[in-house]
N, C-alpha and C positions, 0 to 999 in steps of 0.2 A: 486593557487590551488582552485578548486571549492568547495563549501560547501559539495556537494554530495560526491565528491572524498575524502574529509577530513573525513567525517562521515564513509564512507566505509572503509577507512584505519584504523580508530579507532576500528571499529567493527572487522575487520580481526585481528588486533593486540590482542584485547581482546580474540577472539576465539582461536587464535594460542597459546597464553600464557597458555591456559587451555587444549590444545590438543583436541579441540572439532571439528576440521575440519572433523574428521572421522564420525561424526554424521550428518554433514551438506550436505547430498545428496539432490538432487533437490526435491524429493518426501517429505522428512521430513521437508525441509524448507517451502514447500507449505502448508503442514499440520500445521506447527507451525504458519504460517501467518494466516491461517483460524482460528485456536484456539484463537490467540490473537485478531483477529477481533471480535470473539464472546465475548471475555472478554471486549472489547471496548463497544459492544452493551449492556452488562450487566450494564454499568454505567448509561444507559438511561432507564433501565427496570422499569416499573410500576410508572413512574413519568414524568411530563412534562420536555422537554429537557432543559429548563432553570434551572431546579433543579438538573441536573446531577452534580456530584462531579467533578469539573474541574481538580483536581489533579489526580483523577482516569482516566479521559479522557486523560490527557497528558501522563500518565504512559503507558496506553495501546496503545495509538496512536504511541508512540515511539517504542513499541515492534512491531507493525504492520509495520511501516516504516523500522525498522531494518531488519526484516526478508525479506521484499520485496527487500531491497538493497542487502542482502546476496544472494538472488535468482538471481538478476540481475548480480551480480559478478560471480556466479556459471556458468552461461551461457555466460559470457563475452558479455553481451548486452550493447548497448548504450542507457541509460535511456532516454536521451533527444530525441533521434531518435524514440524510440518506442512510447513514449507518444505523440510526435507530429504527428506520423503516425496514431495513434488512434484518435486524434482530427480530422485529415483529413477524416478518415473513417466515424466518427460520423457526420461530416459536410455534407457528402453525404446522410447519413441516415436521418438526422434531418435538412433539409433546413430551414433557418430562416423563410421564408414565410409560412411554414407549422407548424413549431414547436414552434415558439415564444409564450411564455406564456402557453404552454401546457405540461402536464406531461404524455401524451400518448406515448406509445412505437411506434417506427418508423413504425411498421406494421399496426398501427391503424391510422396513420396520413392521 
């Protein structure tokens, strides 16, 4: 069993034991993911990144990943496939010869 599948099953078990599936519609999962991403950003607010509380980063990053995996499960998506497709799309937008070493958006390359 893959790590992602094992994590997803653990999340679903946790959710189902608490009868929380009723609250896990796609919209609310996306909102929760965004809120947790904001909490992750809070760990870096007003300080150099190397001074971020790593325990807070780990905690909030775990929440972000958890809600992302629940959203993947909700739509029965293939996580590997969608991430690899996105990498392919980005490779077209950001060809190495134009994008290497640049932080410019693809429309500015």
